[in-house]
N, C-alpha and C positions, 0 to 999 in steps of 0.2 A: 425522591421524588423516585427510585428505583428500588428502595427497599420493600423487600418480602415482596417484590413484582417479579414474573417469571421472564428473563429477557433471554431470547435466544440471538446467539451470536455463531454466523455461518461461518467456516472459515478461521473459526477460532484456534488452531494449534499452530496458527502461520504469525509471522513477524510482528504483523499490527494487532492479530487475533488475539496473541496471547497478551500483550500492555495492554490492551481494551478488558480481556478477561478479567484480570489484577484489580483493574480502574473499577470498574462495575462491582468485581464483590467486597473490595474497601467500602463500597457505598450501601451493603447489607443486599444487594440483589439476588435473584433464588435464577443462576445461570442455566443456563443449554448450549451445549457446544456441538453444532453438526461438522464433521468432518469427514474424510478418507484416510485421513493420517491418526494411527493409534497415537495418543494422548501422552505427553510428559511432562510432568514437573506440574501437573495441572492442578489446584486445591483439591482435597479430597471427594468436598461437599458439594462438587459442581456434575453435572450432571452433562454424560457421553452419549452423544447420537450418532452413529455411523451410518451415512445414508449419502446415497448417488443423486446431488440435487439436480442432474439433466432427468431425471424421473419426475414430473408432474407430481404423481401421487406420492411420493415422499415430502413433497416441498407442502404439501398440504397436510401431511400427517403429523410435521415437526414445528409447524406454526400452529397448529390447535392450540388453543387456551393461552397463545402467547402472548402480554403488555407489547413488549416491545421487541424489536425484530432490527438485528444490527446483521448485514448481509453484505459480510466482507470476501466472501468464495471470490477466487479469480483465475486463472491460470496465468503463472509468472513465468516468463522466459528471458532470455539475452535478445540484442536487435538481428542478431544470425538467425536466430530460429522461429523469430515474424516473419524473414524473410523466408525460410525454407520450408517453414511447416503452418501456414497463415491460417489453415482452417482447425489444426490443432488449438488457436487462442479464439479464434472466432465463434465459431459455432458451440463449444460449450458457454461462451460468454452469453452469449446471445439468448442459451437455454437456463443458466443460472438465474441471469436478471428477470426474464417475463417469467417463470416461473415463480421464482420466490418474492416477485412483489404481488404476483395473481393471489396467492396462495395468503402470503399476508394479508391483502384485501378482503379475500373472502371469509379469514381467520376475525375478523375486526381489531388488528392488533391498534392499540391505541397510536404507534409511530413506528413510522418504518425510516431505517438509514439504509442511504445504495452509496457505496463506494466507487465514484468513477475513477479518472483519470486524468493525469497530463496526457496521455494518450489523445486525448478529445480536442485539442490547441493544434492549433499552425504553427507554424518554428515562427518564431517572433523572439525578440529581445525582452518583451513583458507582456507577461500572462495576464489577461484581464478576463472576467467571468464573461459577460454580458457580448464578450468579441466571438464567440463560440460558433454561433449559428450562423455568423456573418463567412465563414471560412470554413477549409477543410482539412482534414487530419493530415498530418504528412505522409509521402508515402514510406516510411519508414514504420510508421503506427497504421497504417490506412484500414488493416482489416480490426483490428484489434481498438483500434482508436471507435471507428465506428459503431462497434457490438456496445461501446460504452455510451457514445451516443444516444443509442437508442435505449436504452434504461432510463438516460433522462425524460426522453421522450417519451416514454411510457408512463411515467410521473406526469408528464404535463396533461396524456391522456386521459388520464387517472381523475385527475383534476375538473377535466373541465367537462369528461361525461357521468362521472359519480361523486363530482363532489369533495373527493378522497383527498385531500388538502394535507394529509399530515405525513409527508415525506420530506426528509434532508436527503441534498447529496454533496458529499465533499470530495475533490478533486485535491487528490494530496498530491506533492511534488516527487524528487530524486528520495526516496524512503530507503533508510537504514537502521542496522540495530541489531541487535542479539537473533537467533533463528531464523539469520536472511541465508542467503543461499552462496557460500564462499567459493565458487567452483574459479580457478585464473581466468578460464576460458568462457563460460555462460554466463557468472554473476556479472551485478552491476556495479561499478566503478567503484565506493569504496568497499567492500565484502573483497571486489577483485583483486583491489589491491594491499591490502592486509591480507591475504593470501601467500600473494605473490612475493612481500616482503616478509614473510614467513618462512617462503620453503625456500627462496633464489636467492644466490649471493651477490646477483645485483636487479634491482627492482627497474623493472626497463618498461617505460610508461610512455606512448603516443601524444607525438603531438610535442608543444613548447610549453604549457602547463597555464597557459592564458585564459584560456578556457571559463567562463563562470557560467556555473548551473548552482541550482536551489537546490540545496539540500534539507531534508526534517528530521528527527528521528521519531523513530515507531511510536515512543510513545506522545510527543508530541501532536502526531496523528491521533490517537487515541484519544485524548485530552479534546481533541478538535471534536472530534466524531459525539462525545458526550457533549460537549458544550451547543452542538448545534440543538441535539435534540432538547436539553432543558430547557434551552432557549428557542425552542420550537422555530428555529428557521427552515424557510421551505425553500428561498432561493440559492441556487449553488456558491458553493464557499469553496477559497483556494487554502489548503492549508501548504504553507510552506517559509519561508522564511522570510521572505519578502525583500532581502540583501542579497541573498548571494553569495557564494565563497569559489574564489579560483580553483584551477587543478590543480596548480603548484602547491596553494593554501593545504588542500586535502593532503597530500601526497608527505608536505613536511609535517603535518599534525599525524599523521601513521607512525611516521619514522623519528619524528619525539617520542611516541607513546610505545613505539613496539620494547623499549627498552634495551634493546641491542643494536650496534654497529650495521647500517644500513646505506650502501650505494644504490643513488640512483643514476640512471642512462635514460637522456631525453631524445629520446629518437625523433627527431622533427621531419624525418623523412615520411613520416606516417603522419596521414591529417590530423588535424587538432579540433575538428567540426565547428558548430556554429559560436561565435566568439561570447557571446549571451543569450541564456534565458532563465527568467526571474518570474517569480510570480506575484501579481499586483494582489498586494492585501490589506488594500486599504478598504474593502470591507468585511471583511474578520476582523481587523483592528473596531472598526465604526461596531459592531457588534459586540466591544471586548474582551474579543479571544485574543492573546500574545503564546506564541512559541517559549518554553522553557527551556529548553538544554542546547545548551551552546554546543557546536560544532566541534570542540576538543573533548570537552564532557561525552560527548556521543561517542565521538569516536575510539576515546579510552577506556570505555563501557563496552563499546562493542569487540574490540583487539581481545579486554579482558574475556570476554565468554567465548572468543572463537579457542581460545589459548586454552580454557579449560573443558572445553566440550569440540575438541579440535575430530578425536573418533566420532560422534554424532555429527557432524557436519558432514564426513567424508560417507556415512549413509545413504544421510539426506540425499545427498547427492546422487549418489552410485544409485537411487530408489528415480531420485528426479532424471536422469539420464535415461531412462530405462523406458520411458513411457512415449 
Protein backbone atom coordinates (compact mmCIF):
# COMPACT_ATOMS: atom_id res chain seq x y z
CA UNK A 1 0.00 0.00 0.00
CA UNK A 2 2.76 2.47 0.92
CA UNK A 3 5.47 1.16 -1.39
CA UNK A 4 6.87 3.95 -3.59
CA UNK A 5 4.14 6.29 -2.32
CA UNK A 6 4.95 9.77 -1.09
CA UNK A 7 4.17 9.80 2.64
CA UNK A 8 4.38 12.94 4.77
CA UNK A 9 4.91 12.63 8.54
CA UNK A 10 4.67 15.83 10.54
CA UNK A 11 6.36 15.63 13.92
CA UNK A 12 8.40 12.75 12.52
CA UNK A 13 11.37 13.35 14.84
CA UNK A 14 9.25 12.82 17.96
CA UNK A 15 8.71 9.71 20.04
CA UNK A 16 5.78 8.30 18.05
CA UNK A 17 6.95 9.84 14.79
CA UNK A 18 10.25 7.95 14.78
CA UNK A 19 8.49 4.63 15.29
CA UNK A 20 6.04 5.49 12.51
CA UNK A 21 8.83 6.52 10.15
CA UNK A 22 10.68 3.24 10.79
CA UNK A 23 7.55 1.17 10.08
CA UNK A 24 6.73 3.12 6.92
CA UNK A 25 10.34 2.84 5.81
CA UNK A 26 10.16 -0.94 6.15
CA UNK A 27 7.12 -0.86 3.84
CA UNK A 28 9.05 0.92 1.10
CA UNK A 29 7.41 4.32 1.42
CA UNK A 30 9.02 7.47 0.06
CA UNK A 31 9.00 9.38 3.34
CA UNK A 32 9.09 13.12 3.97
CA UNK A 33 9.51 14.23 7.58
CA UNK A 34 8.54 17.72 8.72
CA UNK A 35 9.74 19.10 12.03
CA UNK A 36 11.40 22.10 13.62
CA UNK A 37 13.84 19.74 15.36
CA UNK A 38 17.03 18.66 13.62
CA UNK A 39 16.75 14.99 12.66
CA UNK A 40 18.87 12.38 14.43
CA UNK A 41 19.24 8.74 13.50
CA UNK A 42 16.73 8.87 10.65
CA UNK A 43 17.39 6.61 7.65
CA UNK A 44 19.52 8.39 5.04
CA UNK A 45 16.97 8.04 2.25
CA UNK A 46 14.31 10.00 4.12
CA UNK A 47 13.70 13.59 3.05
CA UNK A 48 13.70 16.11 5.90
CA UNK A 49 11.77 19.37 5.64
CA UNK A 50 12.16 22.05 8.29
CA UNK A 51 8.99 24.13 8.41
CA UNK A 52 6.83 26.07 10.87
CA UNK A 53 3.40 24.53 10.37
CA UNK A 54 1.68 27.41 12.12
CA UNK A 55 2.02 29.14 8.76
CA UNK A 56 -0.57 27.90 6.25
CA UNK A 57 1.68 28.53 3.22
CA UNK A 58 4.24 26.11 4.67
CA UNK A 59 1.56 23.45 5.10
CA UNK A 60 0.45 23.87 1.49
CA UNK A 61 4.04 23.49 0.34
CA UNK A 62 4.82 20.32 2.29
CA UNK A 63 1.53 18.63 1.35
CA UNK A 64 1.95 19.18 -2.37
CA UNK A 65 2.12 15.86 -4.23
CA UNK A 66 1.74 13.68 -1.12
CA UNK A 67 -0.30 10.49 -1.31
CA UNK A 68 -0.60 10.02 2.46
CA UNK A 69 -0.32 12.55 5.29
CA UNK A 70 0.22 11.48 8.90
CA UNK A 71 -0.22 14.54 11.13
CA UNK A 72 1.55 13.91 14.45
CA UNK A 73 2.74 17.43 15.15
CA UNK A 74 1.70 18.83 18.50
CA UNK A 75 2.78 20.48 21.73
CA UNK A 76 3.85 18.25 24.60
CA UNK A 77 4.22 19.17 28.25
CA UNK A 78 3.34 18.36 31.83
CA UNK A 79 0.00 19.07 33.59
CA UNK A 80 1.81 21.93 35.36
CA UNK A 81 2.69 23.53 32.03
CA UNK A 82 -0.88 23.00 30.79
CA UNK A 83 -2.16 24.96 33.79
CA UNK A 84 0.36 27.78 33.63
CA UNK A 85 0.90 28.14 29.85
CA UNK A 86 -2.45 27.19 28.27
CA UNK A 87 -2.06 29.49 25.26
CA UNK A 88 1.25 27.82 24.39
CA UNK A 89 -0.67 24.56 24.04
CA UNK A 90 -4.00 25.58 22.58
CA UNK A 91 -3.11 28.13 19.91
CA UNK A 92 -0.31 26.26 18.08
CA UNK A 93 -2.36 23.03 18.09
CA UNK A 94 -5.35 24.80 16.56
CA UNK A 95 -3.03 26.18 13.89
CA UNK A 96 -1.35 22.81 13.21
CA UNK A 97 -4.67 20.97 13.03
CA UNK A 98 -6.56 23.42 10.85
CA UNK A 99 -3.71 24.24 8.48
CA UNK A 100 -2.55 20.69 7.85
CA UNK A 101 -5.98 19.17 7.22
CA UNK A 102 -6.96 22.00 4.87
CA UNK A 103 -3.64 21.77 3.02
CA UNK A 104 -3.93 17.99 2.65
CA UNK A 105 -7.49 18.33 1.33
CA UNK A 106 -6.47 20.94 -1.21
CA UNK A 107 -3.51 18.80 -2.27
CA UNK A 108 -5.82 15.86 -2.96
CA UNK A 109 -4.12 13.48 -0.53
CA UNK A 110 -5.44 9.92 -0.76
CA UNK A 111 -5.67 9.60 3.01
CA UNK A 112 -5.05 11.73 6.07
CA UNK A 113 -4.39 10.63 9.65
CA UNK A 114 -5.19 12.99 12.50
CA UNK A 115 -3.62 12.38 15.91
CA UNK A 116 -6.05 13.29 18.66
CA UNK A 117 -5.46 12.76 22.38
CA UNK A 118 -6.62 11.26 25.67
CA UNK A 119 -7.18 14.91 26.60
CA UNK A 120 -10.46 15.00 24.65
CA UNK A 121 -12.05 12.81 27.33
CA UNK A 122 -13.76 13.76 30.56
CA UNK A 123 -12.28 11.87 33.57
CA UNK A 124 -13.85 8.42 33.80
CA UNK A 125 -12.89 4.87 34.67
CA UNK A 126 -13.46 3.75 31.06
CA UNK A 127 -12.95 5.96 28.01
CA UNK A 128 -15.33 5.07 25.16
CA UNK A 129 -14.96 6.75 21.77
CA UNK A 130 -18.62 7.71 21.38
CA UNK A 131 -18.82 9.37 24.80
CA UNK A 132 -16.60 12.32 23.88
CA UNK A 133 -19.28 14.68 22.61
CA UNK A 134 -21.58 13.94 25.55
CA UNK A 135 -19.06 15.45 27.97
CA UNK A 136 -16.36 18.10 28.37
CA UNK A 137 -12.59 17.67 28.73
CA UNK A 138 -11.23 17.71 32.28
CA UNK A 139 -10.19 21.06 33.77
CA UNK A 140 -6.53 20.00 33.61
CA UNK A 141 -6.80 19.28 29.86
CA UNK A 142 -9.38 21.94 29.00
CA UNK A 143 -7.34 24.00 26.53
CA UNK A 144 -5.38 21.23 24.83
CA UNK A 145 -8.41 18.93 24.93
CA UNK A 146 -10.65 21.40 23.14
CA UNK A 147 -7.95 22.09 20.56
CA UNK A 148 -7.78 18.39 19.74
CA UNK A 149 -11.57 18.13 19.66
CA UNK A 150 -11.69 20.93 17.08
CA UNK A 151 -9.44 18.88 14.79
CA UNK A 152 -11.87 15.97 15.02
CA UNK A 153 -14.80 18.30 14.34
CA UNK A 154 -12.98 19.74 11.33
CA UNK A 155 -12.79 16.26 9.80
CA UNK A 156 -16.54 15.85 10.29
CA UNK A 157 -17.21 19.24 8.68
CA UNK A 158 -15.13 18.29 5.63
CA UNK A 159 -17.05 15.04 5.27
CA UNK A 160 -20.38 16.90 5.30
CA UNK A 161 -19.45 19.78 3.01
CA UNK A 162 -16.88 18.27 0.66
CA UNK A 163 -17.55 14.54 0.90
CA UNK A 164 -13.90 14.24 1.97
CA UNK A 165 -14.29 11.03 3.94
CA UNK A 166 -10.68 9.86 3.93
CA UNK A 167 -9.56 10.84 7.43
CA UNK A 168 -8.56 8.45 10.20
CA UNK A 169 -8.60 9.73 13.79
CA UNK A 170 -6.64 8.02 16.56
CA UNK A 171 -6.69 8.80 20.27
CA UNK A 172 -3.57 7.42 21.98
CA UNK A 173 -3.53 6.71 25.72
CA UNK A 174 -0.48 7.47 27.90
CA UNK A 175 2.38 6.98 25.44
CA UNK A 176 5.97 6.17 26.41
CA UNK A 177 9.12 4.98 24.67
CA UNK A 178 12.48 6.08 23.29
CA UNK A 179 13.03 9.78 22.42
CA UNK A 180 10.61 10.84 25.14
CA UNK A 181 11.19 13.82 27.47
CA UNK A 182 12.93 12.43 30.56
CA UNK A 183 12.94 15.45 32.84
CA UNK A 184 11.88 14.37 36.34
CA UNK A 185 9.74 17.49 36.86
CA UNK A 186 7.98 18.04 33.53
CA UNK A 187 7.97 14.56 31.99
CA UNK A 188 5.12 12.07 32.02
CA UNK A 189 4.97 9.21 34.53
CA UNK A 190 7.24 6.54 33.05
CA UNK A 191 10.13 8.70 31.76
CA UNK A 192 10.03 10.80 34.93
CA UNK A 193 10.31 7.72 37.16
CA UNK A 194 13.10 6.27 35.00
CA UNK A 195 15.17 9.42 35.37
CA UNK A 196 14.52 9.66 39.12
CA UNK A 197 15.48 6.01 39.59
CA UNK A 198 18.73 6.63 37.73
CA UNK A 199 19.74 9.85 39.50
CA UNK A 200 18.41 9.65 43.06
CA UNK A 201 19.24 7.43 45.99
CA UNK A 202 15.55 7.04 46.76
CA UNK A 203 12.75 6.97 44.21
CA UNK A 204 9.98 9.11 45.66
CA UNK A 205 6.53 8.42 44.26
CA UNK A 206 3.34 10.29 45.07
CA UNK A 207 0.39 8.35 46.51
CA UNK A 208 0.18 4.66 47.32
CA UNK A 209 0.58 3.25 43.81
CA UNK A 210 -2.97 1.96 43.54
CA UNK A 211 -4.04 4.25 40.70
CA UNK A 212 -4.46 2.40 37.40
CA UNK A 213 -3.60 4.00 34.07
CA UNK A 214 -3.54 2.88 30.44
CA UNK A 215 -0.04 2.94 28.94
CA UNK A 216 0.91 2.19 25.35
CA UNK A 217 4.35 2.00 23.77
CA UNK A 218 5.04 4.44 20.93
CA UNK A 219 5.66 1.55 18.52
CA UNK A 220 2.16 0.20 19.16
CA UNK A 221 0.72 3.66 18.55
CA UNK A 222 2.57 3.81 15.22
CA UNK A 223 1.26 0.33 14.35
CA UNK A 224 -2.26 1.48 15.18
CA UNK A 225 -1.91 4.54 12.96
CA UNK A 226 -0.81 2.49 10.00
CA UNK A 227 -3.55 -0.06 10.70
CA UNK A 228 -6.21 2.68 10.71
CA UNK A 229 -5.03 4.03 7.36
CA UNK A 230 -4.58 0.62 5.74
CA UNK A 231 -8.08 -0.41 6.78
CA UNK A 232 -9.65 2.95 5.91
CA UNK A 233 -11.08 3.38 9.41
CA UNK A 234 -12.95 6.69 9.56
CA UNK A 235 -14.47 6.60 13.05
CA UNK A 236 -12.31 7.71 16.02
CA UNK A 237 -10.14 4.88 17.32
CA UNK A 238 -8.75 4.47 20.83
CA UNK A 239 -5.16 3.23 21.01
CA UNK A 240 -4.31 1.83 24.43
CA UNK A 241 -3.81 -1.43 26.27
CA UNK A 242 -7.43 -1.76 27.28
CA UNK A 243 -6.39 -3.34 30.55
CA UNK A 244 -4.30 -0.78 32.36
CA UNK A 245 -1.58 -1.16 34.95
CA UNK A 246 -1.15 0.24 38.45
CA UNK A 247 1.48 2.87 39.22
CA UNK A 248 2.93 0.39 41.73
CA UNK A 249 3.38 -2.15 38.92
CA UNK A 250 5.13 0.49 36.81
CA UNK A 251 7.49 1.29 39.67
CA UNK A 252 8.17 -2.41 40.30
CA UNK A 253 9.01 -2.97 36.63
CA UNK A 254 11.31 0.06 36.52
CA UNK A 255 13.12 -1.06 39.68
CA UNK A 256 13.50 -4.58 38.28
CA UNK A 257 14.74 -3.46 34.87
CA UNK A 258 17.13 -0.74 36.08
CA UNK A 259 19.84 -3.28 36.87
CA UNK A 260 20.92 -1.61 40.11
CA UNK A 261 19.40 -1.30 43.62
CA UNK A 262 16.67 1.33 43.90
CA UNK A 263 14.89 2.29 47.13
CA UNK A 264 11.27 3.38 46.81
CA UNK A 265 9.46 5.83 49.09
CA UNK A 266 5.69 6.13 48.70
CA UNK A 267 4.63 9.60 49.80
CA UNK A 268 1.04 8.88 50.81
CA UNK A 269 0.56 12.48 51.92
CA UNK A 270 0.51 13.43 48.23
CA UNK A 271 -2.54 12.83 45.99
CA UNK A 272 -2.90 9.52 44.19
CA UNK A 273 -5.16 10.87 41.46
CA UNK A 274 -8.21 9.21 39.94
CA UNK A 275 -8.46 5.55 40.90
CA UNK A 276 -8.74 4.21 37.37
CA UNK A 277 -8.52 5.48 33.78
CA UNK A 278 -8.67 2.84 31.05
CA UNK A 279 -9.30 2.98 27.31
CA UNK A 280 -12.15 0.90 25.93
CA UNK A 281 -10.44 -1.01 23.11
CA UNK A 282 -13.55 -2.83 21.87
CA UNK A 283 -13.70 -0.88 18.61
CA UNK A 284 -10.02 -1.42 17.79
CA UNK A 285 -10.25 -5.12 18.65
CA UNK A 286 -13.35 -5.49 16.47
CA UNK A 287 -11.34 -4.05 13.57
CA UNK A 288 -8.60 -6.59 14.33
CA UNK A 289 -5.97 -4.39 15.98
CA UNK A 290 -4.21 -5.35 19.22
CA UNK A 291 -1.10 -4.03 20.92
CA UNK A 292 2.07 -6.13 20.85
CA UNK A 293 4.54 -4.53 23.29
CA UNK A 294 4.14 -5.63 26.93
CA UNK A 295 4.77 -3.13 29.72
CA UNK A 296 7.82 -5.15 30.80
CA UNK A 297 9.33 -5.17 27.32
CA UNK A 298 8.47 -1.54 26.68
CA UNK A 299 9.90 -0.24 29.96
CA UNK A 300 13.08 -2.30 29.53
CA UNK A 301 13.60 -0.88 26.02
CA UNK A 302 12.93 2.64 27.26
CA UNK A 303 15.41 2.35 30.14
CA UNK A 304 18.04 0.96 27.80
CA UNK A 305 17.57 3.81 25.34
CA UNK A 306 17.67 6.41 28.12
CA UNK A 307 20.93 5.07 29.57
CA UNK A 308 22.53 4.98 26.12
CA UNK A 309 21.32 8.48 25.21
CA UNK A 310 21.27 10.36 28.50
CA UNK A 311 23.44 13.18 27.19
CA UNK A 312 21.11 13.70 24.24
CA UNK A 313 18.04 13.69 26.50
CA UNK A 314 19.65 16.42 28.62
CA UNK A 315 20.11 18.57 25.51
CA UNK A 316 16.54 17.94 24.39
CA UNK A 317 15.22 18.88 27.83
CA UNK A 318 17.21 22.11 27.92
CA UNK A 319 15.80 23.12 24.53
CA UNK A 320 12.30 22.15 25.67
CA UNK A 321 12.41 24.27 28.83
CA UNK A 322 13.63 27.36 27.00
CA UNK A 323 10.46 27.58 24.93
